[in-house]
N, C-alpha and C positions, 0 to 999 in steps of 0.2 A: 281464626288459628291457619299457621301458616302450615301450607302442604308439600308435601315429596316433591310436586309441581315448582312448586313459586321457591320451595330450596331451590334446586336445581336450577332453577331460571337467573339466578342473583348469580351477579357478575358472572364468573366462567363455571360455576362451577359442576356444570354436568361433564368437562372437562377432569377437573380436580378430583370427582370425587366419583368418578364412574366405573371406581373397582370396588367402591362400597355397595353391598347390598342392598336394594331398598327398603327390605323390612327392618334393617337396622336402623336406617337413617329415618324413618316413621316411629321408630321406637323412643332413639334419643328427642326428637320436635317435640313428643310427648310431652318427656322427661322435660326438655326446657319449659316449654309451655305451662307446666307447675311452678317452675325453677324462675321465670320471668312473667308474675303474679300480672293484670296488666291496671288495676287499681296504681300499681309503681309504677312502670314503663307507659302509660295511658301510651299516645300517637308513637311511641319507641319500638313497643313492644314488637312485632314483626322483624323489626332488623335486630334486637337483642335474641330473641329465641335464635334467629337465622345464625348470626352471629355467632351462637351460645354452642348451637347446633355441630357447624362446622368445626369450632375449636374441638369438641366431643370425638365428631365421629375424625379429624385429623389424629386425636391421639392412639383411636383406635386402630387406625387404619397404621401406623408409627408402630405402633405395637406386635399388629400382625408383620409386618415388614422386618421387626427386628427381634424375632421369636416372642412376643408380651414383655419384653422390657421397657418398652417406652409409656410408661403413663405415669402424670405427674410432674414433679419440676426433676430436669434433669439434673444428673451430674456424671461425671466421665468413668466408665470404667475399662480397661484396658489389659489384654493381654501378649503378651511374645511368644513366639515359637521357628524356632531359626530363623533368627534374624527375619520374619517379615512379623509386622505390629497388625492387630485388630482394635478398634476402639467398639464398643455398645452403649448404649443409652440405659441406665441406670435411673430406675422409680425413688423418689424421696417426698414420699407425700405424707410425710411430718411439716416440711416446711410449706407445702401449698398443696391442698388433695384437689384440686381443681386443674392447678398451674397454669395459670392462665396468660401467666409472659411467654408460655413455652409456644406461641403458635401464634401465628399475625391474626389469626380470627379472633383469639384472646384477648390479646392486648390489645384490638378494637373494641371489645366488647365494653374489656376495663374502662377506655376513653367513653364509649357512650353511658358508660353504667357512672362516674362520674362529673357528669353533665345532667344529673336529675337531680330534682327538687324536691320536698317531699313536705306535706305539710303535718308537725306537730304540735300541736297546744296551739292552732290558729295562724304561726307563722310558721313562714317556708325555710326549709333545712337544706344545705346540701347533702348529700348522702355519699 
């Protein structure tokens, strides 16, 4: 099981996610362990858990920075006032509830996921 310390030690996550509360990260890590079963991910499980957790923490941080708007697939929403323009991210959860393409960590998780092979009916099948 990936610990908070392992998560923070991965790459530059100690700096990248320093503003995220430890209990939040630990809760997300627990969820990611459930979402990345060992029998599917085998030797890649820790990396998958870390990347998926990083993706979800990044979405949370983005949402906090933008008033809770940045979750899910991102679409543009803008407003103007007296010739000044402000743009915000807006959730579009119908398209992609996980929005893996919205962060570098999610995209890396998807690449890792594409490399998985599962045994179905006695033969290896790429998922």
